[in-house]
C-alpha positions as a Python dict, from the first residue, in 0.01 Angstrom:
ca = {
    (1, 'M'): (0, 0, 0),
    (2, 'I'): (274, 262, -20),
    (3, 'D'): (324, 420, -364),
    (4, 'K'): (703, 424, -364),
    (5, 'D'): (736, 595, -701),
    (6, 'A'): (510, 879, -593),
    (7, 'L'): (706, 921, -269),
    (8, 'K'): (1039, 929, -450),
    (9, 'L'): (904, 1197, -682),
    (10, 'K'): (773, 1399, -385),
    (11, 'Y'): (1108, 1368, -207),
    (12, 'A'): (1291, 1490, -519),
    (13, 'E'): (1055, 1784, -564),
    (14, 'E'): (1092, 1895, -203),
    (15, 'R'): (1471, 1857, -221),
    (16, 'A'): (1488, 2070, -536),
    (17, 'K'): (1305, 2357, -362),
    (18, 'R'): (1575, 2375, -97),
    (19, 'L'): (1889, 2346, -308),
    (20, 'R'): (2096, 2665, -315),
    (21, 'P'): (2408, 2732, -521),
    (22, 'D'): (2586, 2878, -217),
    (23, 'G'): (2536, 2559, -14),
    (24, 'P'): (2695, 2595, 332),
    (25, 'L'): (2811, 2947, 241),
    (26, 'Q'): (2452, 3062, 293),
    (27, 'Y'): (2534, 3089, 665),
    (28, 'R'): (2737, 3359, 834),
    (29, 'K'): (2961, 3346, 1135),
    (30, 'W'): (2813, 3428, 1472),
    (31, 'T'): (2980, 3742, 1608),
    (32, 'G'): (2793, 3782, 1934),
    (33, 'D'): (2924, 3864, 2278),
    (34, 'E'): (3161, 3587, 2388),
    (35, 'T'): (3135, 3677, 2755),
    (36, 'D'): (3041, 3369, 2957),
    (37, 'P'): (2700, 3446, 3117),
    (38, 'F'): (2716, 3145, 3349),
    (39, 'T'): (3053, 3155, 3527),
    (40, 'P'): (3265, 3459, 3623),
    (41, 'R'): (3613, 3464, 3471),
    (42, 'V'): (3887, 3432, 3732),
    (43, 'E'): (4222, 3600, 3668),
    (44, 'R'): (4529, 3378, 3699),
    (45, 'A'): (4899, 3379, 3621),
    (46, 'P'): (5008, 3230, 3285),
    (47, 'R'): (5126, 2867, 3297),
    (48, 'R'): (5485, 2788, 3205),
    (49, 'D'): (5499, 2423, 3310),
    (50, 'H'): (5488, 2077, 3148),
    (51, 'V'): (5213, 1813, 3147),
    (52, 'T'): (5204, 1461, 3013),
    (53, 'V'): (4870, 1505, 2833),
    (54, 'A'): (4694, 1827, 2731),
    (55, 'F'): (4337, 1781, 2611),
    (56, 'I'): (4182, 2070, 2414),
    (57, 'G'): (3813, 2081, 2502),
    (58, 'G'): (3621, 2013, 2821),
    (59, 'G'): (3319, 1840, 2672),
    (60, 'L'): (3234, 1472, 2679),
    (61, 'G'): (3535, 1385, 2462),
    (62, 'G'): (3777, 1543, 2707),
    (63, 'L'): (3601, 1400, 3010),
    (64, 'V'): (3591, 1037, 2894),
    (65, 'T'): (3950, 1049, 2764),
    (66, 'G'): (4069, 1212, 3085),
    (67, 'A'): (3884, 947, 3284),
    (68, 'R'): (4038, 660, 3090),
    (69, 'L'): (4385, 814, 3122),
    (70, 'K'): (4341, 843, 3498),
    (71, 'E'): (4225, 481, 3515),
    (72, 'A'): (4539, 382, 3323),
    (73, 'G'): (4756, 555, 3582),
    (74, 'V'): (4830, 868, 3378),
    (75, 'D'): (4757, 1135, 3640),
    (76, 'D'): (4923, 1435, 3476),
    (77, 'V'): (4631, 1537, 3253),
    (78, 'R'): (4523, 1894, 3180),
    (79, 'L'): (4193, 1985, 3013),
    (80, 'I'): (4174, 2327, 2846),
    (81, 'E'): (3824, 2467, 2798),
    (82, 'Q'): (3698, 2803, 2670),
    (83, 'G'): (3389, 2783, 2891),
    (84, 'G'): (3380, 2827, 3266),
    (85, 'D'): (3326, 2458, 3347),
    (86, 'F'): (3312, 2114, 3192),
    (87, 'G'): (3026, 2014, 2964),
    (88, 'G'): (3112, 2141, 2615),
    (89, 'A'): (2790, 2173, 2414),
    (90, 'W'): (2594, 2103, 2732),
    (91, 'Y'): (2767, 2393, 2907),
    (92, 'W'): (2658, 2641, 2639),
    (93, 'N'): (2326, 2486, 2532),
    (94, 'R'): (2103, 2591, 2820),
    (95, 'Y'): (1799, 2677, 2615),
    (96, 'P'): (1462, 2586, 2772),
    (97, 'G'): (1369, 2224, 2710),
    (98, 'A'): (1722, 2108, 2622),
    (99, 'Q'): (1731, 1729, 2640),
    (100, 'C'): (1923, 1432, 2500),
    (101, 'D'): (1757, 1248, 2211),
    (102, 'T'): (1921, 916, 2297),
    (103, 'A'): (1832, 718, 2609),
    (104, 'S'): (2026, 844, 2912),
    (105, 'F'): (2145, 493, 2999),
    (106, 'V'): (2362, 484, 2687),
    (107, 'Y'): (2406, 857, 2623),
    (108, 'L'): (2554, 956, 2960),
    (109, 'P'): (2901, 799, 2977),
    (110, 'L'): (3065, 640, 3280),
    (111, 'L'): (2740, 584, 3471),
    (112, 'E'): (2865, 260, 3620),
    (113, 'E'): (3202, 411, 3715),
    (114, 'T'): (3043, 710, 3890),
    (115, 'G'): (2753, 512, 4039),
    (116, 'Y'): (2487, 741, 3896),
    (117, 'M'): (2127, 662, 3801),
    (118, 'P'): (1969, 902, 3547),
    (119, 'T'): (1640, 1040, 3676),
    (120, 'E'): (1457, 983, 3346),
    (121, 'K'): (1494, 796, 3020),
    (122, 'Y'): (1586, 1114, 2830),
    (123, 'A'): (1776, 1343, 3066),
    (124, 'H'): (1732, 1718, 3046),
    (125, 'G'): (2021, 1958, 2996),
    (126, 'P'): (2083, 2054, 3361),
    (127, 'E'): (2116, 1688, 3460),
    (128, 'I'): (2355, 1619, 3172),
    (129, 'L'): (2569, 1919, 3270),
    (130, 'E'): (2567, 1801, 3631),
    (131, 'H'): (2685, 1458, 3518),
    (132, 'C'): (2971, 1617, 3322),
    (133, 'Q'): (3075, 1792, 3642),
    (134, 'R'): (3035, 1463, 3833),
    (135, 'I'): (3284, 1294, 3598),
    (136, 'G'): (3528, 1583, 3640),
    (137, 'K'): (3511, 1558, 4019),
    (138, 'H'): (3517, 1177, 4030),
    (139, 'Y'): (3839, 1159, 3829),
    (140, 'G'): (4009, 1469, 3969),
    (141, 'L'): (4003, 1647, 3634),
    (142, 'Y'): (3935, 1986, 3792),
    (143, 'D'): (4273, 1985, 3967),
    (144, 'N'): (4480, 2080, 3661),
    (145, 'A'): (4211, 2222, 3429),
    (146, 'L'): (4227, 2564, 3265),
    (147, 'F'): (3884, 2722, 3214),
    (148, 'H'): (3797, 3036, 3019),
    (149, 'T'): (4104, 2959, 2812),
    (150, 'K'): (4133, 2934, 2433),
    (151, 'V'): (4424, 2761, 2266),
    (152, 'T'): (4574, 2988, 2001),
    (153, 'D'): (4862, 2778, 1871),
    (154, 'L'): (5016, 2431, 1894),
    (155, 'E'): (5373, 2376, 1775),
    (156, 'W'): (5572, 2052, 1765),
    (157, 'D'): (5917, 2088, 1924),
    (158, 'Q'): (6116, 1813, 1753),
    (159, 'A'): (6426, 1879, 1962),
    (160, 'R'): (6239, 1785, 2278),
    (161, 'S'): (5969, 1556, 2135),
    (162, 'R'): (5686, 1756, 2287),
    (163, 'W'): (5420, 2009, 2196),
    (164, 'I'): (5426, 2379, 2282),
    (165, 'V'): (5078, 2497, 2379),
    (166, 'R'): (4993, 2867, 2364),
    (167, 'T'): (4665, 3027, 2477),
    (168, 'D'): (4485, 3359, 2494),
    (169, 'R'): (4568, 3379, 2866),
    (170, 'G'): (4940, 3412, 2798),
    (171, 'D'): (5008, 3044, 2872),
    (172, 'E'): (5302, 2878, 2701),
    (173, 'F'): (5354, 2531, 2841),
    (174, 'T'): (5458, 2197, 2696),
    (175, 'A'): (5287, 1860, 2672),
    (176, 'Q'): (5421, 1525, 2562),
    (177, 'F'): (5081, 1430, 2417),
    (178, 'V'): (4799, 1653, 2286),
    (179, 'C'): (4437, 1547, 2229),
    (180, 'L'): (4196, 1750, 2016),
    (181, 'G'): (3833, 1734, 2126),
    (182, 'T'): (3685, 2069, 2028),
    (183, 'G'): (3377, 1900, 1878),
    (184, 'P'): (3139, 2015, 1602),
    (185, 'L'): (2870, 2178, 1819),
    (186, 'H'): (3035, 2480, 1977),
    (187, 'V'): (3068, 2746, 1703),
    (188, 'P'): (2720, 2893, 1640),
    (189, 'K'): (2621, 2997, 1291),
    (190, 'L'): (2356, 3241, 1171),
    (191, 'P'): (2145, 3229, 857),
    (192, 'G'): (2271, 3465, 589),
    (193, 'I'): (1941, 3651, 565),
    (194, 'P'): (1965, 3996, 400),
    (195, 'G'): (1915, 4271, 655),
    (196, 'I'): (1984, 4054, 958),
    (197, 'E'): (2197, 4330, 1110),
    (198, 'T'): (1920, 4589, 1073),
    (199, 'F'): (1670, 4433, 1314),
    (200, 'G'): (1581, 4686, 1581),
    (201, 'G'): (1450, 4445, 1844),
    (202, 'H'): (1631, 4187, 2057),
    (203, 'S'): (1796, 3876, 1913),
    (204, 'F'): (2018, 3588, 2020),
    (205, 'H'): (2129, 3234, 1924),
    (206, 'T'): (1979, 2940, 2110),
    (207, 'S'): (2323, 2832, 2235),
    (208, 'R'): (2360, 3170, 2405),
    (209, 'W'): (2010, 3190, 2549),
    (210, 'D'): (1938, 3529, 2705),
    (211, 'Y'): (1742, 3457, 3023),
    (212, 'A'): (1790, 3819, 3129),
    (213, 'Y'): (1556, 3907, 2843),
    (214, 'T'): (1318, 3610, 2849),
    (215, 'G'): (1303, 3549, 3221),
    (216, 'G'): (1322, 3198, 3358),
    (217, 'D'): (1636, 2988, 3393),
    (218, 'P'): (1789, 2665, 3257),
    (219, 'L'): (1618, 2466, 3533),
    (220, 'G'): (1277, 2537, 3386),
    (221, 'A'): (1145, 2846, 3564),
    (222, 'P'): (875, 3020, 3353),
    (223, 'M'): (998, 3278, 3102),
    (224, 'D'): (769, 3542, 3247),
    (225, 'K'): (928, 3836, 3066),
    (226, 'L'): (789, 3713, 2732),
    (227, 'A'): (424, 3748, 2835),
    (228, 'D'): (382, 4070, 2634),
    (229, 'K'): (630, 3985, 2355),
    (230, 'R'): (593, 3874, 1995),
    (231, 'V'): (872, 3622, 1945),
    (232, 'A'): (1014, 3469, 1627),
    (233, 'I'): (1227, 3155, 1613),
    (234, 'V'): (1415, 3083, 1290),
    (235, 'G'): (1481, 2714, 1236),
    (236, 'T'): (1291, 2392, 1304),
    (237, 'G'): (1569, 2143, 1377),
    (238, 'A'): (1631, 1945, 1694),
    (239, 'T'): (1691, 2253, 1910),
    (240, 'A'): (1370, 2424, 1799),
    (241, 'V'): (1170, 2105, 1850),
    (242, 'Q'): (1277, 2115, 2215),
    (243, 'C'): (1242, 2485, 2294),
    (244, 'V'): (931, 2577, 2088),
    (245, 'P'): (692, 2420, 2344),
    (246, 'R'): (843, 2634, 2623),
    (247, 'L'): (827, 2947, 2407),
    (248, 'A'): (468, 2872, 2311),
    (249, 'E'): (376, 2860, 2679),
    (250, 'A'): (550, 3188, 2758),
    (251, 'A'): (516, 3430, 2465),
    (252, 'R'): (216, 3644, 2381),
    (253, 'E'): (265, 3531, 2021),
    (254, 'L'): (518, 3290, 1875),
    (255, 'F'): (609, 3271, 1505),
    (256, 'V'): (799, 2959, 1400),
    (257, 'F'): (981, 3021, 1069),
    (258, 'Q'): (1033, 2692, 886),
    (259, 'R'): (1231, 2608, 575),
    (260, 'T'): (1240, 2229, 616),
    (261, 'P'): (1019, 2036, 861),
    (262, 'S'): (1180, 1790, 1099),
    (263, 'S'): (1059, 1434, 1133),
    (264, 'V'): (915, 1427, 1485),
    (265, 'D'): (854, 1086, 1635),
    (266, 'V'): (712, 990, 1976),
    (267, 'R'): (949, 1044, 2269),
    (268, 'N'): (748, 888, 2554),
    (269, 'N'): (987, 1000, 2826),
    (270, 'Q'): (948, 832, 3166),
    (271, 'P'): (1107, 872, 3510),
    (272, 'T'): (1353, 599, 3604),
    (273, 'D'): (1218, 335, 3840),
    (274, 'P'): (1493, 279, 4103),
    (275, 'E'): (1395, -85, 4153),
    (276, 'W'): (1414, -154, 3780),
    (277, 'F'): (1748, 26, 3756),
    (278, 'A'): (1889, -178, 4044),
    (279, 'S'): (1788, -493, 3860),
    (280, 'I'): (1978, -398, 3542),
    (281, 'A'): (2278, -220, 3699),
    (282, 'T'): (2485, -534, 3753),
    (283, 'P'): (2862, -533, 3686),
    (284, 'G'): (2935, -440, 3324),
    (285, 'W'): (2577, -331, 3261),
    (286, 'Q'): (2645, -9, 3068),
    (287, 'Q'): (2892, -166, 2827),
    (288, 'R'): (2635, -437, 2756),
    (289, 'W'): (2374, -170, 2689),
    (290, 'L'): (2609, 26, 2463),
    (291, 'E'): (2686, -282, 2259),
    (292, 'N'): (2318, -378, 2244),
    (293, 'F'): (2217, -31, 2127),
    (294, 'T'): (2480, -38, 1852),
    (295, 'A'): (2381, -392, 1751),
    (296, 'N'): (2023, -276, 1716),
    (297, 'Q'): (2134, 10, 1492),
    (298, 'S'): (2298, -246, 1264),
    (299, 'G'): (1994, -475, 1276),
    (300, 'S'): (2185, -770, 1420),
    (301, 'A'): (2055, -776, 1779),
    (302, 'R'): (1817, -1046, 1899),
    (303, 'E'): (1680, -826, 2178),
    (304, 'D'): (1647, -453, 2239),
    (305, 'L'): (1746, -344, 2589),
    (306, 'V'): (1712, 29, 2523),
    (307, 'M'): (1379, 23, 2339),
    (308, 'D'): (1370, 365, 2180),
    (309, 'A'): (1277, 514, 1843),
    (310, 'W'): (1637, 500, 1716),
    (311, 'S'): (1622, 121, 1701),
    (312, 'D'): (1271, 112, 1554),
    (313, 'L'): (1387, 172, 1197),
    (314, 'A'): (1653, -100, 1228),
    (315, 'R'): (1398, -346, 1367),
    (316, 'R'): (1168, -273, 1075),
    (317, 'A'): (1450, -322, 825),
    (318, 'R'): (1544, -651, 988),
    (319, 'D'): (1183, -769, 963),
    (320, 'H'): (1171, -679, 593),
    (321, 'I'): (1500, -860, 527),
    (322, 'R'): (1374, -1176, 702),
    (323, 'K'): (1088, -1190, 454),
    (324, 'L'): (1326, -1206, 156),
    (325, 'S'): (1375, -1531, -24),
    (326, 'R'): (1723, -1677, -65),
    (327, 'A'): (1733, -1547, -422),
    (328, 'Q'): (1645, -1196, -301),
    (329, 'L'): (1929, -1181, -46),
    (330, 'T'): (2145, -967, -272),
    (331, 'R'): (2289, -621, -212),
    (332, 'E'): (2005, -476, -419),
    (333, 'G'): (1742, -680, -236),
    (334, 'I'): (1868, -581, 108),
    (335, 'S'): (1893, -216, 1),
    (336, 'E'): (1531, -226, -115),
    (337, 'A'): (1428, -380, 217),
    (338, 'Y'): (1588, -91, 404),
    (339, 'E'): (1416, 153, 170),
    (340, 'N'): (1079, -10, 227),
    (341, 'A'): (1127, 8, 605),
    (342, 'D'): (1215, 377, 577),
    (343, 'F'): (912, 459, 364),
    (344, 'E'): (691, 274, 612),
    (345, 'K'): (839, 458, 911),
    (346, 'M'): (816, 802, 751),
    (347, 'E'): (456, 742, 647),
    (348, 'E'): (377, 673, 1014),
    (349, 'I'): (555, 991, 1122),
    (350, 'R'): (359, 1196, 869),
    (351, 'A'): (34, 1029, 977),
    (352, 'R'): (113, 1127, 1336),
    (353, 'V'): (119, 1493, 1229),
    (354, 'D'): (-237, 1461, 1099),
    (355, 'A'): (-344, 1290, 1421),
    (356, 'V'): (-194, 1558, 1648),
    (357, 'V'): (-222, 1892, 1466),
    (358, 'E'): (-579, 2021, 1449),
    (359, 'D'): (-546, 2262, 1155),
    (360, 'P'): (-515, 2060, 830),
    (361, 'E'): (-307, 2321, 648),
    (362, 'T'): (-61, 2354, 934),
    (363, 'A'): (-39, 1976, 954),
    (364, 'R'): (33, 1952, 582),
    (365, 'R'): (322, 2195, 611),
    (366, 'L'): (473, 2018, 914),
    (367, 'K'): (525, 1693, 726),
    (368, 'A'): (882, 1587, 643),
    (369, 'W'): (935, 1458, 290),
    (370, 'Y'): (1268, 1278, 297),
    (371, 'K'): (1428, 960, 432),
    (372, 'Q'): (1446, 953, 810),
    (373, 'L'): (1827, 971, 831),
    (374, 'C'): (1861, 1254, 580),
    (375, 'K'): (1833, 1492, 875),
    (376, 'R'): (1866, 1431, 1247),
    (377, 'P'): (1549, 1252, 1365),
    (378, 'C'): (1362, 1435, 1640),
    (379, 'F'): (1144, 1307, 1922),
    (380, 'S'): (885, 1505, 2113),
    (381, 'D'): (545, 1471, 2273),
    (382, 'E'): (498, 1850, 2287),
    (383, 'Y'): (629, 2011, 1966),
    (384, 'L'): (346, 1926, 1727),
    (385, 'Q'): (94, 1993, 2002),
    (386, 'S'): (226, 2350, 2035),
    (387, 'F'): (72, 2440, 1699),
    (388, 'N'): (-274, 2378, 1845),
    (389, 'R'): (-227, 2681, 2069),
    (390, 'P'): (-391, 3000, 1934),
    (391, 'N'): (-77, 3207, 2002),
    (392, 'T'): (158, 2983, 1801),
    (393, 'H'): (189, 3034, 1425),
    (394, 'L'): (383, 2827, 1173),
    (395, 'V'): (535, 3045, 901),
    (396, 'D'): (628, 2792, 636),
    (397, 'T'): (857, 2932, 367),
    (398, 'D'): (809, 2636, 132),
    (399, 'G'): (1181, 2561, 132),
    (400, 'R'): (1296, 2914, 48),
    (401, 'G'): (1374, 3047, 394),
    (402, 'V'): (1316, 3398, 529),
    (403, 'T'): (1334, 3654, 246),
    (404, 'R'): (1481, 3940, 448),
    (405, 'I'): (1484, 4102, 790),
    (406, 'T'): (1380, 4460, 852),
    (407, 'E'): (1405, 4686, 1152),
    (408, 'R'): (1056, 4572, 1256),
    (409, 'G'): (1058, 4202, 1182),
    (410, 'L'): (1094, 3920, 930),
    (411, 'V'): (968, 3908, 572),
    (412, 'V'): (861, 3594, 386),
    (413, 'G'): (769, 3665, 27),
    (414, 'E'): (597, 4001, 56),
    (415, 'V'): (452, 3951, 404),
    (416, 'E'): (622, 4117, 701),
    (417, 'Y'): (587, 3970, 1050),
    (418, 'P'): (661, 4238, 1312),
    (419, 'V'): (822, 4092, 1625),
    (420, 'D'): (999, 4208, 1939),
    (421, 'C'): (1257, 3930, 1951),
    (422, 'V'): (1425, 3694, 1704),
    (423, 'I'): (1577, 3368, 1828),
    (424, 'Y'): (1810, 3188, 1587),
    (425, 'A'): (1793, 2808, 1611),
    (426, 'S'): (2028, 2782, 1313),
    (427, 'G'): (2277, 2532, 1447),
    (428, 'F'): (2655, 2518, 1442),
    (429, 'E'): (2941, 2511, 1197),
    (430, 'V'): (2989, 2148, 1098),
    (431, 'S'): (3142, 2134, 749),
    (432, 'T'): (3387, 2423, 784),
    (433, 'P'): (3758, 2332, 811),
    (434, 'F'): (3861, 2195, 1152),
    (435, 'T'): (4104, 2480, 1214),
    (436, 'D'): (3832, 2738, 1147),
    (437, 'R'): (3605, 2581, 1407),
    (438, 'S'): (3880, 2520, 1663),
    (439, 'G'): (4027, 2869, 1635),
    (440, 'F'): (4386, 2741, 1618),
    (441, 'D'): (4620, 2546, 1395),
    (442, 'L'): (4885, 2283, 1460),
    (443, 'T'): (5236, 2303, 1322),
    (444, 'G'): (5363, 1948, 1295),
    (445, 'R'): (5691, 1803, 1176),
    (446, 'T'): (5678, 1950, 825),
    (447, 'T'): (5348, 2132, 776),
    (448, 'T'): (5035, 2266, 945),
    (449, 'L'): (4717, 2068, 998),
    (450, 'A'): (4523, 2318, 786),
    (451, 'R'): (4751, 2251, 490),
    (452, 'Y'): (4762, 1876, 546),
    (453, 'W'): (4382, 1855, 554),
    (454, 'E'): (4327, 2106, 275),
    (455, 'E'): (4209, 1830, 41),
    (456, 'G'): (4011, 1656, 314),
    (457, 'M'): (4063, 1509, 658),
    (458, 'R'): (4306, 1214, 669),
    (459, 'T'): (4351, 991, 975),
    (460, 'L'): (4389, 639, 1099),
    (461, 'H'): (4077, 536, 1295),
    (462, 'G'): (3976, 903, 1315),
    (463, 'I'): (4243, 944, 1585),
    (464, 'H'): (4597, 958, 1441),
    (465, 'V'): (4738, 1197, 1178),
    (466, 'H'): (5063, 1134, 992),
    (467, 'G'): (5318, 1411, 1043),
    (468, 'F'): (5173, 1507, 1379),
    (469, 'P'): (5340, 1289, 1643),
    (470, 'N'): (5173, 1247, 1982),
    (471, 'V'): (4847, 1403, 1859),
    (472, 'F'): (4513, 1225, 1906),
    (473, 'V'): (4182, 1345, 1760),
    (474, 'V'): (3858, 1259, 1943),
    (475, 'Q'): (3553, 1268, 1712),
    (476, 'P'): (3317, 1020, 1541),
    (477, 'S'): (3425, 1035, 1175),
    (478, 'H'): (3667, 784, 1022),
    (479, 'G'): (3564, 543, 1296),
    (480, 'A'): (3219, 417, 1390),
    (481, 'R'): (3045, 747, 1305),
    (482, 'L'): (2750, 631, 1514),
    (483, 'I'): (2533, 944, 1498),
    (484, 'A'): (2260, 789, 1713),
    (485, 'N'): (2490, 795, 2015),
    (486, 'I'): (2793, 1024, 1975),
    (487, 'P'): (2930, 964, 2329),
    (488, 'H'): (2987, 596, 2248),
    (489, 'N'): (3224, 704, 1970),
    (490, 'L'): (3409, 933, 2207),
    (491, 'L'): (3434, 669, 2477),
    (492, 'E'): (3595, 419, 2241),
    (493, 'S'): (3842, 681, 2121),
    (494, 'G'): (3928, 777, 2479),
    (495, 'T'): (3982, 415, 2579),
    (496, 'T'): (4208, 359, 2277),
    (497, 'I'): (4412, 674, 2342),
    (498, 'A'): (4464, 588, 2708),
    (499, 'Q'): (4603, 247, 2619),
    (500, 'I'): (4841, 393, 2359),
    (501, 'V'): (4969, 661, 2597),
    (502, 'K'): (5018, 406, 2873),
    (503, 'H'): (5208, 177, 2634),
    (504, 'A'): (5436, 464, 2528),
    (505, 'L'): (5507, 570, 2886),
    (506, 'D'): (5558, 215, 3015),
    (507, 'H'): (5814, 142, 2744),
    (508, 'G'): (5992, 477, 2755),
    (509, 'Y'): (5881, 596, 2411),
    (510, 'A'): (5883, 971, 2358),
    (511, 'E'): (5688, 969, 2032),
    (512, 'V'): (5408, 778, 1862),
    (513, 'E'): (5290, 847, 1508),
    (514, 'V'): (5083, 672, 1242),
    (515, 'T'): (5278, 567, 936),
    (516, 'K'): (5185, 714, 599),
    (517, 'Q'): (5117, 365, 465),
    (518, 'A'): (4869, 283, 744),
    (519, 'E'): (4690, 616, 708),
    (520, 'D'): (4659, 576, 330),
    (521, 'A'): (4527, 221, 365),
    (522, 'W'): (4261, 332, 614),
    (523, 'M'): (4150, 619, 392),
    (524, 'D'): (4124, 384, 92),
    (525, 'L'): (3896, 162, 300),
    (526, 'L'): (3676, 452, 412),
    (527, 'L'): (3640, 630, 80),
    (528, 'G'): (3506, 317, -84),
    (529, 'S'): (3204, 321, 148),
    (530, 'T'): (2858, 472, 123),
    (531, 'S'): (2612, 581, 389),
    (532, 'N'): (2238, 636, 422),
    (533, 'V'): (2309, 923, 664),
    (534, 'G'): (2293, 1249, 472),
    (535, 'A'): (2317, 1081, 131),
    (536, 'P'): (2372, 1312, -169),
    (537, 'D'): (2009, 1270, -280),
    (538, 'C'): (1881, 1379, 61),
    (539, 'T'): (1715, 1710, 130),
    (540, 'P'): (1985, 1972, 200),
    (541, 'G'): (2121, 1988, 555),
    (542, 'S'): (2431, 1961, 768),
    (543, 'Y'): (2456, 1584, 706),
    (544, 'N'): (2518, 1629, 332),
    (545, 'N'): (2685, 1971, 311),
    (546, 'E'): (2353, 2141, 226),
    (547, 'G'): (2316, 1917, -78),
    (548, 'Q'): (2643, 2031, -235),
    (549, 'D'): (2934, 1818, -345),
    (550, 'T'): (3202, 1851, -78),
    (551, 'G'): (3474, 1749, -322),
    (552, 'P'): (3775, 1592, -152),
    (553, 'R'): (3647, 1712, 186),
    (554, 'R'): (3372, 1447, 174),
    (555, 'S'): (3613, 1230, 371),
    (556, 'F'): (3505, 1411, 687),
    (557, 'F'): (3159, 1256, 666),
    (558, 'V'): (3246, 887, 636),
    (559, 'G'): (3278, 600, 880),
    (560, 'H'): (3370, 233, 865),
    (561, 'P'): (3208, 77, 556),
    (562, 'Q'): (3070, -215, 759),
    (563, 'G'): (2913, 5, 1023),
    (564, 'A'): (2959, 101, 1386),
    (565, 'Q'): (2927, -245, 1536),
    (566, 'V'): (3208, -383, 1318),
    (567, 'F'): (3431, -84, 1389),
    (568, 'F'): (3386, -105, 1766),
    (569, 'R'): (3470, -475, 1758),
    (570, 'Y'): (3772, -408, 1535),
    (571, 'I'): (3916, -122, 1745),
    (572, 'K'): (3880, -323, 2066),
    (573, 'E'): (4078, -611, 1915),
    (574, 'W'): (4332, -368, 1764),
    (575, 'R'): (4416, -198, 2093),
    (576, 'S'): (4389, -514, 2305),
    (577, 'S'): (4652, -691, 2097),
    (578, 'G'): (4917, -448, 2223),
    (579, 'A'): (5074, -437, 1875),
    (580, 'F'): (4903, -110, 1774),
    (581, 'E'): (4948, -199, 1408),
    (582, 'G'): (5009, 106, 1190),
    (583, 'L'): (5167, 314, 1468),
    (584, 'E'): (5538, 377, 1504),
    (585, 'F'): (5679, 425, 1854),
    (586, 'R'): (6011, 608, 1879),
    (587, 'A'): (6255, 692, 2156),
    (588, 'G'): (6270, 1049, 2030),
    (589, 'A'): (6476, 1330, 2177),
    (590, 'Q'): (6547, 1367, 2545),
    (591, 'P'): (6396, 1673, 2717),
}
C-alpha cells in the first residue's frame, strides 16, 4: 500500500531544497565560440531578391512546413539556418549517445512520404540528422536555403504588403510570408556557479561537444583521449542520462554532479524488423500511429500501437479511472485516479534504482521525488548501470548545486573535486523572451513583437499574432503542447500554414492576419486551463520556470485545456473547412 501522505510530504521537502529566489536567473548566457565545427562556412554574395515564403530555422519545424508548402504547390520557399545544414537541435546536439526519447515511428516526421524505415525503435542522433537531410533533399529545400546565416531584423513593409528580411550576411530580401521556427533548444545556457570563468582546465557545453579534446566522433567511435582524464559533468537531465554511459566507458574517472535526479525508466530499445515494418507500413500508417500515440497520452485509446513508456502512465490512469464507481466519476475523483497512477509509476521507477544500483547510498541519492511529468521523463538501460563502475562517482549536492568552481575543479560544500575537464549538461534557454532566444525582433504594423509579447505570448492556435500580418509561428504552445512528441505539434502547424498560404495565393490575397477578437478569445480559453506538466507545486525545472511564478508570461507554457487529442481534431476541422475562422484575408497593396 502506498502512503500517499508521506510521499506528498517527501515531494514537498525535496522541492523546498531546490527553490531559489533567482529562479531562471540562476543561469548565465553561453558565450562560447560560435564557429560551426561540423561544416565549413562558404562565402556568398548577399541576397537582394524576393521569395514567397521565408522560414527562419532549419530544424524539424522548418522542414515539415517547407515539405507541406511544396506539397501544396508553393515552390518558392527559403529556409534560413544559422547552422551549416538542416537539423536544428539535431545538427548541434552531437554528444555521444544522443537519441530520441520517443519511438522513431512517431518522432521522425514524413517517414511515409520519404519511404524511410528507422533502423531501431529509438533512433540515435546521426540517424535523426540524416533523416532531416533526407527531407531537405526529397522536397528540394536545399535549392533556395541559406545556411550559416542569422536573421538580424524583420520589418513589415505595409506599402508593399511584404516583409523585409535582413541577416548577418548582408542579405536584405523580401518575403510575402514569414514563418518563425527557431525553437527552444538551440541557445545553450550555463549554470551561474561562482568562479565558473576561473577554471583552468578544459570545458564545453554538451550541445557543442568537443571531439577534438575527447576523441571519438558522433557516430560512436571511442573517446580515447579521455583515458587519462578526470572528467566532471554538471547536470543530470535527459542529455546527461544519454552521454554519461559513454563518458563512464571512456574516462579514467567520471564525476557526475547532481542537483535533482531524473526519473529513469526502462528504454528497451530494439532494432526494427523489416518484415514487421512492411506489415504496418500500409498507406496512411504514420498518421494512424501519430493519432494512436496521442490518444494513448489522453487515455482514450483502446489499443497501443507504439507501446512505449510514455503511454504507460496514461494506461495506468485509465485503469484506475475504470475502477471508479459512477458516484466517483467527478473531477476530483478522476484527478485522484491520475495521482494514484503517478504515485504507483514513480514508486516502480524508484524501486528500479534499488534493483540496478549496487551501492545503497548511491541508489538512495539517484531516486526522483516528484511526479513523473514535473520534469522530462528519461529512459535508459545504461545510465543507472554506469554507477556500478568503479571509475564513476555520483556527487549529489542535495538540491543545492555546485558551490563554486576553482582553477582546479568543482567544490560542493567544502569538498573540492579536482578535474581536467568540465562538461556542462545544463540545457537551453526556454523561458527567456522569444526575441532574446531568436536573436532578432519583428517590427509589425504598429509595434515590435518584443513589446507586444512583453506581458506574455499572445497568439491564435500558437501560430498567428495580431498586428503581424503574414507571420506564422511554429511551436507547441497555445496548441496541443504535446511534450511527449514535439514533432507532431510541428507537423500539424506546418500542415495548417501550408493550407492558409495556398488559400491566400489561390485567391489573390496579399495579406492574412488574425483578428484581435479571435486572438483574445483563444487566449481566454487557454488561460483558464491547468496542466500536470510542470505544475507550480513541482520540483523546480524548465517546465515550471524553476518553481517561480512567471506572472503574465505563464501563457507561454499552456496548451488546449482539453488536451492534445482534442486540439489536433479541432485544428484539422478548422483548416479543412476552408473558412479559416478568426483570420482576415486582405487584398493589400500591390508590389
